[in-house]
N, C-alpha and C positions, 0 to 999 in steps of 0.2 A: 586495457584489461588483458595483458598477455597471459596466455595459457587458459583463459576462461572460455568454455563453450556452453555448458549447461548452467543456467541461472535459476535458482528457486526463490520465489517470493514467499515470505511467511508474514502473517498478520491476522487481523480480525475481519469483520464484515467490510471494512473500507478497502482492504486489499482484495477480498473476495469479489467485490464489485468490479474491480479490475481495470478501471479506465486508465489509471496512471501506468499500470503494467502494460496495457496495449500500446500506449503512447511511447513508452520507453522501448518496447520491442519494435515498434514501427521505426524509430530512430536507428536502432541497430541494423534492421533489415535494409534500410536505405543507405546508411553510411558504410556498412561492412557486409555487403551481400555475399562476398566470397567466404566469410567465416561461418556461416550457417549456425548462428547462435540458437540454442534451444532454451526457451523460457517457459517455466512452469509456475503458475499462480496457485499456490496451495494455502492461501488465506482461508480462514474458517470463521464464519460469523459467530459472534459472542465470545470468542476465545480471549484468554489472557495469557501472559507470560508469567504472571505472579502466582497463579493457582488460586486466586481469590474469586469469590462470587458473593453478591449481595443476597440477603434473605428475600425469598419470594421472586427471584429472577425468573423472567418469562412467565409471570403469573404462577410461580411455584411448579412449573412443569419440568424444569431441569436446571441444574446449576451450570454456570459457565464452564465450557471445556477448558482444560489446562493444556497448553502447548506441550508440556513435558510428558504428558501421557502418550503422545504420538511422535515426539521428536526423533527418538532413536529409529523408529520405522521410516520416517521421512528421509533421514540421512542415509540409512542402509539401502533403501529401495531406489532413491533418485540419484544418489552419488553426485551431488552438485559440485561444481568448481567454485561457485560463488552463491552465497545466500544473502538476500536483501530483506531485512526484517523491520517491520513497523509495528510497535506495540506501545500501549500507554492509555489509549482512549478508554478502554474497559478496566484498566488495572487499578484505578483509584476508586472503582465501583460507584462512581457518581456521588461521592460523599465528600465531606470536608477533608482537608489534608490530615494525614495520620502518619507518624513516624513508622509505625508497625507496617502499614500498607506500603509505604515507600521502601522499606527494607525488603519486603517481599518482591517488589518490582525490581530492585537492584539485583537481588539474588537470582531472580528468574532470568534477567538479561545476561548476567555473568555466566550462569549455567548454560544458557543457549550459546553464548559466544565460545565458551570452552569446548563444548561438544562439536560445534562446527569446525573450529580450528584443529581439533584432534583428528578429524578426518582428512586434513590437508587442504580443505577448502578455505576460501576467504569469506569474510562477512562484512557487510555494510549495514549500519544502523540508520534508521530514519526517525527523527523526533515525531511525536504524535501530532496529529492535526489540531487545529483550534476547536475548542468547544465554544459554540456561539450561543449565549444565553438569550439573545434578543428574540429569536423566533419562539422560544419557550415562554418568555415573558408575555409575548403577544397573545399566547393561548392560555395563560394562567387564569384559573378561576378567580374572579374578583372577591369571592368569599374567603380566599386564603386556604381552602381545603385541598387544592390541587397539589399533589406531591412534587410537581415540577419546581416548586419554590426551593426545594432542597438543592437544586442544581446551580443556583445563582453564581457561586464562586468557583465552580469546578475548573474553569480554565486556569485559575491560579495553581491548581494541583498539577495540571498538565505542563504549565510553564516550569514548575519546579522539576518535574521529571525530565523535561527537555534540557534544562540547564545542567542537570547531572550528566546526561548523555554527552552533552557538548564538552563538559569538563574532562571527559575521557579521551578527547583528542590529544591531550598532552601525553597520554600513554600509548599513542599510536593508533587509536581507533579511528576508523573512517565513519564519520557521522554527518548525515545530511540534515540541515536545519530547516525543515519545511514548516515547523511551528512558527518560528520568527517571521519567515517570509510571508506565510499566509496571514498572520496577524497584521503585518505591516500593510499588505494589500487591502485586507478587509477594512482596517481603520481608515485608509485613504479613500476607499470607495464610499464608505459610510459617511464620511465628512461631507460629501456632496449629495448623498442620498441616504437619509437615516434608516430607510426600510431595506437597504441592500443587505443581502446575506449570501454566504456560500453554503448554507445548510438549512434546509427547510425544517428539520427537526432538532437542530443544534448539534447533532452528532455526525451524521453522514454527509460528507461533502458532495457538492454538485460536480458534474463533469468539468465545469469551468475550473473548479478548485483542483481537480485532479491534474489539470494542465500545469498548475503551479508546482505540484509535487514532481511530475515527470520532468519538467524543465529544470528544476533545481537539482534533481538527481543526475540528469544528463550533464548539466553544467559543471557540477562538482567532479564527476568522474571523467570528464573530457579534458580537464587540466588546461594546458596551453591552447588546446583547440576550442576552448569555450566559445569564442566569437562565431566561428563557423558552425559549431554545434547549435548555437542559439538561432542562427539564421535558418538552419534546416528545420529546427523545431517550430519556428514561426511559420514556415511553409506548411508543415504537417498539421498545424492547428487551425489553418484556414479551412472552414467547412467545405468550401468549393474546390479545394486543391486535391484531396485524396480520400474522399468519403468511402469509396469501395475498398480501398486498401486497408483502412482502419477497420472496416466492417469484417473483412476476411480475417484479419488478425484476431479480432474479438471472437469471432466464431470458432477459430482454432483454439484459442485460449480456453473458452468455456468447455469445449469438447474434451480437451486434455485435462483440465482442472478437475472436472467431475469424475473422469476415469481414475485419475491418480488418487483423489481424495477417497473414493470408494475402495480402491485397492489397498491403500495404506490403512484405512480405518480411522475412526474418530468417535467422540462421544457427544456429537451435536445432532440431536434429532431433527427430522424435517428436511434433511438435505436430499437433493436429487441423486438417484443412483446412476452412476456413470457406466459407460460401456466397459467391457474387458479391455485392458491396456492394448493388446495386440489389435483389436478391432478399432479402437480409438485412434491408434497411430496410423493405421491404414487410411482412415478417413482424413486424418490430419495431413497425411502426405499429399493428398489431392489438393487440399487448401494451400499447402506450402508451395506447390508448383505454380499455382495462380499468383501467390504473393511474390515469388521469386521472379516472375515475368514482369511484374509491375515495378519492382524496386529500382532497377536501373533507370527506367524512364523518369521516375520521381527524382532520382539523384541528379539527373541531367537538367531538370527544369530549374530555371532561375526566377520563376515567379515567386513573389514573397508578399507577405502582409505584415505590417508592423504591429507591435503590441499595442 
């Protein structure tokens, strides 16, 4: 990623949870300690890129936030060199496939891309995660009155959205296909264990699933270095290898994310108020020094754990 220093992640609650962002940042910190990448996770729970919201969302308390309400401010304030965006899970609003909703998704993604490129930044798109109906089926009311039955075929919608994103590779788009990889791993694991899932509620992936996202992202962006990149990611994903390192990165991410989300502003109620940017950056600097001390030690270690 020549010329890239500040990387901004955009997405919904899955990105806001941030595990795959931490894992990606950990790789950068260990692999390229001299480049001092700056990673900002500005994912926002409930958000869509399509501007759509289902009736009665959040119990009728608020409609889903629209990325485009805040996008201009995000780009103007953060001035990213690279944007990594993952949208789709909320954009079909958990309903059957609709050409109108799909058109809104396409328009939203294209508008996002155009605005990012107009600033001179690069953009990477990530296909939406898998919607796993099995945990929902397990909790469905046997009387048939549970609204969760509406969600049964929703992953077909996300598959369609993913296929469209992938089709844009022919136009030069960089698209990371986490949906296909997650689906493949999920199906393989479930063949041996029918109760296996990557998501307890069908929507929000577990931390184990976030490793799939981050490894696919690192693998695609590392190009010819993919084998060595995967070796390093395998070391980082070992819980016994670098737990303090990942915890420090997570702590710094949350500190900066809350500060920037508050400073930029958004329409999602119930979010934590972050510190003023200057104060957050001062605290983040202390964490960065601790991270930078550990990174070379981890890079030199040859301990590894296979997938």
